[in-house]
TIMARDREN-754085 format. One line per 3 residues: their letters; for each residue x negated, y, z of N, C-alpha, C. Coordinates in steps of 0.05 Angstrom, whole numbers, plus 5000, padded with zeros to 4 digits. Layout:
a) X:Y:Z:X:Y:Z:X:Y:Z  ...
***
This chain:
mea) 0939:9741:3776:0944:9738:3747:0974:9740:3742  0982:9757:3723:1010:9761:3718:1024:9737:3708  1011:9720:3691:1024:9696:3683:1029:9675:3705
vtw) 1010:9673:3723:1015:9657:3747:1039:9666:3763  1042:9692:3766:1064:9705:3780:1091:9697:3767  1090:9699:3740:1114:9691:3726:1120:9663:3730
lhe) 1102:9645:3729:1106:9616:3733:1119:9613:3760  1108:9623:3783:1120:9620:3809:1147:9631:3810  1152:9654:3796:1179:9667:3799:1199:9648:3783
waa) 1194:9637:3761:1210:9621:3747:1217:9596:3761  1196:9583:3772:1199:9558:3785:1217:9564:3812  1212:9585:3825:1228:9589:3847:1257:9592:3843
qag) 1263:9608:3819:1290:9612:3811:1303:9587:3800  1288:9569:3792:1297:9543:3781:1300:9524:3803  1295:9531:3828:1296:9512:3850:1273:9493:3851
lpi) 1252:9499:3838:1226:9481:3834:1201:9496:3845  1200:9505:3871:1179:9520:3878:1152:9506:3876  1133:9519:3868:1104:9507:3863:1094:9502:3891
rte) 1084:9476:3895:1072:9469:3921:1043:9468:3923  1028:9471:3903:1000:9471:3906:0990:9496:3888  0964:9501:3890:0951:9521:3874:0955:9515:3846
veh) 0962:9535:3829:0963:9529:3801:0937:9524:3789  0935:9500:3773:0911:9491:3761:0907:9500:3731  0886:9507:3723:0878:9514:3697:0869:9486:3684
thv) 0886:9475:3666:0879:9449:3655:0865:9451:3627  0866:9474:3614:0855:9477:3589:0850:9510:3583  0827:9516:3578:0820:9544:3574:0803:9546:3549
rpw) 0814:9563:3531:0799:9568:3506:0803:9600:3502  0785:9613:3485:0790:9639:3479:0815:9646:3468  0829:9627:3453:0852:9631:3438:0879:9623:3456
gav) 0873:9613:3480:0895:9607:3496:0887:9590:3521  0907:9585:3538:0901:9570:3563:0926:9556:3573  0924:9534:3585:0947:9520:3596:0943:9516:3625
lrg) 0964:9525:3642:0962:9522:3671:0983:9502:3679  0979:9489:3700:0997:9468:3711:1008:9477:3739  1033:9475:3746:1043:9480:3770:1056:9453:3779
vtd) 1052:9446:3804:1063:9420:3815:1086:9425:3833  1109:9413:3829:1132:9417:3846:1137:9391:3859  1157:9389:3875:1166:9363:3888:1177:9345:3867
qrh) 1185:9353:3846:1200:9335:3827:1184:9332:3800  1168:9352:3792:1157:9349:3767:1136:9368:3762  1118:9365:3742:1098:9383:3735:1109:9404:3713
iyl) 1101:9427:3715:1109:9450:3697:1081:9460:3684  1082:9465:3658:1061:9474:3644:1066:9501:3632  1045:9520:3638:1050:9547:3627:1028:9550:3603
kvc) 1038:9555:3579:1020:9559:3557:1018:9590:3553  0994:9600:3555:0987:9627:3550:0972:9629:3523  0986:9641:3504:0974:9641:3477:0959:9667:3471
gps) 0938:9666:3458:0924:9687:3449:0933:9697:3421  0920:9719:3410:0931:9731:3384:0936:9712:3363  0915:9691:3358:0919:9675:3337:0941:9656:3339
qaf) 0950:9650:3362:0973:9630:3369:0998:9646:3381  0998:9672:3378:1018:9688:3390:1047:9679:3381  1049:9667:3358:1075:9658:3349:1083:9633:3359
epa) 1068:9618:3374:1074:9591:3382:1099:9589:3399  1102:9606:3420:1127:9603:3436:1153:9605:3418  1153:9626:3401:1179:9630:3384:1181:9606:3365
lta) 1157:9595:3354:1160:9573:3337:1168:9550:3352  1161:9544:3376:1170:9522:3392:1200:9524:3395  1210:9547:3403:1239:9550:3405:1255:9546:3380
lla) 1243:9551:3357:1254:9547:3331:1255:9519:3325  1231:9507:3329:1232:9476:3321:1251:9460:3341  1253:9469:3366:1269:9455:3383:1300:9454:3372
rfd) 1308:9474:3359:1333:9477:3348:1341:9453:3326  1319:9445:3313:1322:9425:3293:1313:9397:3302  1304:9394:3327:1289:9371:3335:1309:9349:3349
sda) 1324:9337:3331:1342:9317:3343:1328:9291:3349  1303:9287:3340:1288:9264:3347:1268:9269:3372  1271:9291:3382:1254:9299:3406:1223:9294:3401
vmp) 1215:9307:3380:1187:9308:3375:1173:9328:3389  1189:9349:3398:1174:9371:3415:1178:9364:3445  1159:9376:3461:1162:9375:3489:1187:9392:3499
ell) 1196:9388:3524:1217:9404:3535:1209:9431:3537  1222:9450:3526:1217:9480:3528:1235:9490:3552  1222:9499:3571:1237:9509:3596:1243:9538:3594
aih) 1224:9554:3586:1228:9585:3585:1207:9597:3567  1213:9620:3556:1195:9637:3543:1196:9667:3554  1173:9677:3556:1172:9703:3570:1183:9724:3551
asq) 1195:9742:3562:1211:9762:3547:1192:9781:3529  1168:9784:3539:1150:9806:3524:1122:9794:3517  1117:9773:3530:1088:9760:3525:1090:9734:3512
pwm) 1068:9726:3499:1067:9702:3483:1062:9679:3503  1082:9674:3521:1078:9654:3542:1102:9636:3540  1099:9611:3546:1121:9593:3549:1116:9572:3572
llg) 1138:9561:3582:1136:9541:3602:1148:9515:3589  1132:9493:3594:1140:9468:3582:1143:9449:3604  1159:9426:3600:1163:9407:3617:1138:9383:3614
dgg) 1136:9366:3630:1114:9348:3630:1121:9325:3608  1104:9327:3588:1109:9308:3564:1094:9282:3568  1078:9280:3591:1061:9255:3594:1035:9255:3592
lrl) 1023:9234:3585:0994:9232:3582:0984:9235:3552  0963:9246:3550:0953:9250:3522:0948:9222:3510  0954:9219:3483:0949:9194:3472:0919:9184:3473
ada) 0903:9206:3474:0874:9199:3477:0868:9182:3502  0884:9183:3522:0882:9169:3547:0895:9143:3550  0909:9137:3526:0925:9111:3527:0907:9088:3515
psw) 0909:9064:3525:0893:9043:3513:0894:9042:3482  0871:9035:3471:0870:9037:3442:0890:9020:3427  0897:8997:3440:0915:8977:3427:0943:8989:3425
erl) 0949:9010:3442:0978:9022:3442:0978:9045:3420  0954:9056:3413:0955:9079:3400:0968:9078:3372  0965:9054:3357:0975:9051:3332:1006:9049:3333
dvw) 1015:9038:3353:1045:9035:3357:1057:9063:3361  1042:9079:3377:1054:9108:3379:1053:9122:3353  1032:9118:3337:1031:9133:3311:1053:9121:3293
rsl) 1058:9095:3293:1080:9083:3275:1108:9097:3283  1110:9100:3308:1138:9112:3317:1138:9140:3311  1118:9154:3314:1116:9185:3314:1118:9199:3286
lpr) 1103:9183:3268:1101:9198:3242:1128:9200:3227  1144:9179:3227:1170:9184:3214:1188:9206:3226  1184:9207:3254:1200:9227:3266:1190:9254:3262
yar) 1163:9258:3258:1151:9282:3252:1160:9290:3223  1159:9270:3205:1169:9274:3177:1197:9284:3176  1215:9273:3190:1243:9281:3192:1245:9309:3203
lqr) 1230:9317:3221:1231:9345:3232:1223:9362:3207  1201:9356:3194:1193:9370:3171:1215:9374:3150  1229:9353:3144:1252:9353:3125:1273:9372:3135
rlq) 1280:9371:3161:1300:9389:3170:1293:9419:3167  1266:9424:3171:1258:9452:3169:1255:9463:3139  1259:9443:3120:1257:9452:3092:1281:9472:3087
ghe) 1274:9494:3069:1295:9515:3066:1297:9535:3088  1281:9531:3109:1281:9551:3132:1256:9564:3132  1238:9566:3111:1211:9579:3114:1216:9608:3119
adl) 1236:9621:3112:1241:9649:3121:1242:9651:3150  1254:9633:3164:1257:9632:3193:1229:9628:3205  1215:9611:3193:1186:9604:3205:1169:9627:3200
lgv) 1169:9639:3178:1153:9663:3172:1161:9686:3190  1185:9686:3194:1197:9706:3211:1188:9708:3240  1180:9683:3249:1169:9685:3276:1138:9686:3278
gvp) 1127:9690:3254:1098:9695:3252:1080:9673:3244  1092:9650:3237:1076:9628:3229:1061:9636:3203  1035:9629:3202:1019:9636:3177:1029:9625:3151
dlr) 1028:9638:3130:1042:9630:3105:1018:9621:3085  1020:9593:3084:0999:9576:3067:1016:9559:3048  1037:9572:3036:1052:9556:3017:1032:9550:2993
ler) 1041:9529:2976:1021:9520:2958:1012:9544:2938  1029:9561:2932:1020:9582:2913:1000:9601:2924  0997:9599:2951:0978:9620:2964:0953:9605:2972
iap) 0950:9579:2969:0925:9567:2976:0901:9574:2960  0906:9575:2935:0883:9581:2916:0874:9612:2920  0893:9630:2919:0884:9659:2924:0870:9663:2951
vld) 0880:9651:2971:0867:9654:2998:0840:9643:2998  0837:9618:2986:0810:9606:2987:0791:9621:2968  0802:9636:2946:0785:9652:2927:0774:9674:2944
sli) 0791:9686:2960:0781:9710:2976:0759:9702:2995  0761:9678:3006:0741:9670:3026:0715:9660:3011  0717:9646:2989:0694:9639:2972:0679:9664:2966
dde) 0693:9685:2958:0678:9712:2951:0665:9722:2975  0674:9715:2999:0660:9728:3023:0638:9711:3030  0618:9709:3013:0595:9690:3018:0580:9698:3043
pgf) 0576:9725:3049:0561:9732:3074:0577:9721:3098  0603:9719:3096:0619:9709:3118:0614:9679:3124  0606:9665:3102:0600:9636:3105:0572:9634:3118
hld) 0554:9650:3113:0528:9647:3125:0515:9621:3118  0517:9613:3092:0506:9585:3085:0477:9585:3087  0464:9609:3087:0435:9607:3087:0422:9606:3114
rpd) 0439:9601:3134:0429:9601:3162:0436:9575:3175  0422:9568:3195:0429:9543:3209:0455:9548:3225  0474:9530:3217:0502:9535:3226:0518:9509:3229
pfa) 0527:9500:3252:0542:9473:3253:0565:9472:3236  0576:9495:3227:0600:9496:3211:0594:9498:3181  0568:9499:3175:0561:9504:3144:0571:9480:3129
pty) 0570:9454:3138:0582:9431:3122:0613:9438:3113  0627:9450:3132:0656:9454:3128:0657:9475:3104  0642:9493:3104:0643:9515:3084:0631:9506:3058
arl) 0609:9490:3061:0599:9476:3036:0619:9460:3023  0637:9445:3039:0659:9428:3027:0680:9446:3015  0686:9466:3027:0704:9485:3015:0695:9493:2985
rel) 0672:9500:2985:0659:9506:2958:0660:9485:2939  0657:9460:2949:0655:9435:2931:0687:9432:2922  0705:9436:2938:0734:9431:2931:0744:9454:2913
hpq) 0734:9478:2916:0746:9500:2905:0753:9496:2875  0735:9487:2858:0744:9484:2829:0769:9465:2825  0774:9448:2843:0795:9430:2840:0822:9438:2851
vrh) 0822:9459:2867:0844:9466:2884:0869:9474:2865  0864:9490:2846:0889:9498:2830:0900:9473:2816  0885:9455:2806:0898:9432:2794:0913:9416:2815
mvd) 0899:9410:2838:0914:9396:2858:0942:9409:2867  0939:9436:2871:0964:9449:2878:0988:9448:2856  0978:9449:2831:0999:9446:2811:1010:9418:2809
elg) 0992:9397:2811:1002:9370:2811:1021:9365:2834  1011:9372:2859:1027:9367:2880:1055:9381:2880  1054:9405:2872:1078:9421:2870:1099:9409:2851
slg) 1090:9396:2829:1106:9383:2810:1125:9363:2820  1119:9352:2844:1137:9333:2857:1162:9345:2867  1163:9371:2872:1186:9386:2880:1193:9384:2909
igp) 1175:9378:2927:1180:9380:2955:1172:9408:2966  1190:9420:2977:1187:9448:2985:1173:9452:3011  1165:9477:3018:1150:9482:3043:1167:9478:3067
tiq) 1150:9475:3087:1163:9469:3114:1140:9473:3135  1145:9465:3157:1126:9466:3180:1104:9447:3177  1081:9455:3180:1056:9435:3176:1039:9442:3202
hdd) 1036:9420:3218:1023:9424:3245:0995:9431:3242  0979:9418:3224:0952:9424:3217:0932:9414:3238  0939:9401:3258:0920:9393:3279:0933:9368:3294
lhh) 0943:9350:3278:0959:9327:3287:0938:9305:3296  0930:9305:3319:0911:9284:3328:0918:9276:3357  0902:9257:3369:0910:9243:3392:0909:9261:3417
nni) 0895:9284:3416:0895:9303:3438:0919:9322:3439  0932:9322:3416:0958:9338:3412:0984:9321:3414  0980:9298:3421:1004:9279:3425:1007:9269:3453
lvr) 1030:9275:3466:1034:9265:3492:1053:9241:3494  1050:9222:3513:1067:9197:3512:1076:9195:3541  1101:9191:3544:1115:9186:3570:1137:9166:3567
dgr) 1137:9145:3582:1158:9124:3578:1161:9112:3551  1137:9110:3536:1139:9099:3510:1147:9121:3488  1152:9146:3496:1163:9167:3478:1142:9186:3473
avv) 1135:9192:3447:1113:9210:3440:1123:9239:3433  1110:9259:3439:1119:9285:3430:1092:9301:3421  1095:9320:3404:1074:9335:3393:1071:9361:3404
idw) 1048:9370:3415:1043:9394:3426:1023:9411:3411  1019:9435:3421:0998:9454:3408:1003:9457:3379  1024:9472:3374:1032:9482:3347:1019:9508:3338
gda) 0998:9517:3353:0987:9543:3348:0970:9545:3323  0963:9524:3311:0949:9521:3284:0967:9517:3261  0992:9516:3267:1011:9510:3246:1013:9529:3224
cvs) 1024:9520:3203:1028:9541:3180:1053:9531:3164  1063:9549:3148:1084:9542:3128:1072:9533:3104  1074:9507:3095:1061:9496:3072:1076:9471:3066
hpf) 1060:9456:3045:1071:9432:3037:1068:9410:3061  1089:9395:3067:1087:9377:3090:1064:9358:3088  1056:9347:3065:1038:9326:3064:1009:9336:3068
lsl) 1004:9362:3073:0977:9372:3081:0971:9361:3110  0993:9355:3126:0987:9344:3151:0972:9317:3150  0970:9304:3129:0960:9277:3126:0929:9277:3126
wiv) 0916:9299:3122:0889:9299:3123:0876:9291:3150  0886:9305:3170:0875:9302:3197:0886:9274:3208  0909:9265:3200:0920:9239:3209:0901:9219:3196
rra) 0891:9219:3172:0875:9200:3161:0848:9200:3174  0839:9224:3183:0813:9225:3197:0815:9216:3226  0838:9223:3239:0840:9218:3267:0848:9188:3275
vpl) 0863:9175:3258:0872:9150:3266:0849:9128:3270  0831:9125:3251:0811:9105:3254:0794:9110:3278  0788:9136:3283:0770:9143:3305:0785:9140:3332
eag) 0811:9145:3333:0826:9145:3359:0836:9115:3367  0844:9100:3346:0856:9075:3350:0836:9053:3351  0811:9058:3344:0792:9038:3342:0796:9014:3326
ved) 0809:9019:3304:0818:8997:3286:0792:8993:3268  0790:8965:3264:0769:8957:3247:0776:8957:3217  0801:8951:3211:0812:8952:3182:0824:8979:3181
agg) 0806:8999:3181:0816:9027:3180:0832:9032:3156  0821:9025:3133:0837:9031:3108:0865:9020:3109  0867:8994:3115:0894:8981:3114:0913:8992:3136
avs) 0902:8997:3161:0918:9009:3181:0928:9037:3175  0911:9053:3165:0917:9081:3157:0939:9081:3134  0934:9066:3114:0952:9062:3092:0981:9055:3101
sli) 0981:9037:3118:1007:9028:3130:1022:9050:3144  1007:9065:3160:1017:9089:3175:1028:9110:3156  1012:9116:3137:1019:9136:3116:1045:9128:3102
dry) 1046:9102:3095:1072:9092:3083:1096:9097:3102  1093:9093:3126:1115:9097:3146:1124:9126:3143  1105:9144:3142:1111:9173:3139:1125:9177:3113
lev) 1114:9168:3091:1125:9172:3066:1152:9160:3060  1160:9139:3074:1185:9126:3072:1208:9146:3078  1204:9165:3093:1222:9186:3099:1228:9204:3074
wgd) 1211:9205:3056:1212:9222:3033:1219:9201:3008  1229:9179:3012:1232:9159:2993:1255:9166:2974  1273:9184:2979:1295:9192:2961:1284:9213:2942
vap) 1258:9222:2944:1249:9243:2928:1235:9231:2902  1221:9211:2907:1205:9198:2885:1197:9170:2892  1190:9154:2873:1180:9127:2879:1154:9126:2897
mre) 1151:9105:2912:1128:9105:2932:1102:9109:2916  1099:9099:2893:1075:9102:2877:1068:9134:2873  1087:9149:2868:1084:9177:2865:1081:9190:2890
lrr) 1093:9182:2913:1089:9192:2936:1061:9187:2948  1050:9164:2943:1024:9158:2954:1005:9176:2938  1007:9181:2913:0989:9201:2899:0992:9227:2911
aad) 1018:9235:2916:1020:9262:2928:1009:9262:2956  1009:9242:2971:0995:9241:2998:0966:9246:2994  0954:9231:2974:0925:9237:2969:0917:9266:2962
lga) 0935:9280:2947:0933:9307:2942:0937:9324:2966  0956:9318:2982:0962:9333:3005:0939:9332:3026  0928:9305:3028:0906:9302:3047:0885:9321:3038
alg) 0877:9320:3011:0854:9337:3001:0860:9366:3005  0883:9376:3001:0888:9403:3008:0892:9411:3038  0899:9387:3052:0899:9392:3083:0869:9398:3092
evs) 0850:9387:3081:0823:9393:3088:0815:9424:3083  0827:9434:3062:0825:9463:3055:0839:9480:3077  0864:9472:3081:0882:9487:3102:0869:9485:3129
ral) 0856:9463:3136:0843:9463:3164:0819:9480:3163  0804:9480:3144:0782:9498:3142:0789:9529:3143  0810:9534:3128:0821:9563:3130:0830:9571:3158
sqy) 0841:9551:3170:0851:9557:3198:0825:9563:3215  0805:9547:3212:0781:9551:3229:0768:9577:3222  0769:9586:3197:0757:9611:3189:0773:9635:3204
rif) 0800:9631:3204:0817:9650:3217:0810:9653:3246  0804:9631:3259:0796:9631:3289:0768:9647:3291  0750:9640:3273:0724:9655:3278:0728:9685:3274
aly) 0744:9693:3256:0748:9722:3251:0760:9733:3275  0778:9722:3287:0792:9734:3310:0777:9731:3338  0759:9710:3337:0745:9706:3364:0716:9702:3358
pev) 0701:9721:3352:0673:9719:3344:0657:9705:3368  0668:9706:3392:0652:9693:3415:0650:9662:3413  0669:9651:3396:0667:9621:3392:0652:9613:3369
app) 0643:9633:3353:0626:9626:3330:0597:9622:3338  0580:9608:3320:0552:9606:3326:0539:9632:3329  0517:9634:3344:0501:9661:3349:0497:9676:3322
erk) 0492:9662:3300:0487:9676:3275:0512:9692:3267  0535:9679:3271:0559:9694:3262:0564:9719:3279  0558:9716:3304:0564:9739:3322:0548:9764:3314
qgs) 0527:9761:3304:0509:9784:3297:0521:9799:3273  0539:9788:3257:0552:9803:3237:0535:9813:3215  0510:9803:3213:0489:9811:3193:0482:9788:3175
ssr) 0470:9795:3152:0464:9772:3135:0436:9775:3126  0421:9754:3120:0395:9756:3112:0393:9757:3083  0417:9756:3068:0417:9754:3039:0405:9783:3029
***
């Protein structure tokens, strides 16, 4: 495999020869992660598919603005392929004790927000490396086109993803109003991870970093909050889910405190979370279109009973 050869060659040139067989730690149709073990450290090779092909260039761009070290260590990017080598960021937050996870979220969310603020005004750079464009003004038109593609939703067939599409249709009439209200706050577009949960956070020596930016888009920063609100109660095992999540969201919003009063920011967070549900569904739809093998059997047939 050419990617494994590149990993061995880079490691040897860096004085870190791989000592064991390269291991596939994560394999999906849209990408794979391989691990090489050296005497000093683990090295991770991310091989990105077409839908995530922008991720190495995005990672390099984000690293330029990452004074809080939200990103993992970027070791190298292949000259012609969408591959990158990353240092060992530690264990997934999913594998940490539940009582530690809230502390990690409390520390990480403000740092993530500060990275988003640093990237404001650089949307041309983000779009230039291929990050999908889902700025507020594009959300409603993109959703309109998908709602019109009713055969693509296959709502009349058994489909585990049908509830997601049904939810899109439910939200559709409200989207333009939510976009207009959120946009009135005046917070410009930036990077939006779109999949910020405990499997995409690594922790090492008490320091957390965010990985897997392949679902990211250029959008309003607060759209990230939908998956955070869903993820934290499930991952942290908190009983007072509402209070814990609200406290974490406030930690994130404090970074934007010079923009508007907290009352207005909390309302904007609610709007961002609602639109984040739309953003996540659109991302899933894009995956199905590019990788029909991951769709349910009914989608693979490409026909409709309508």
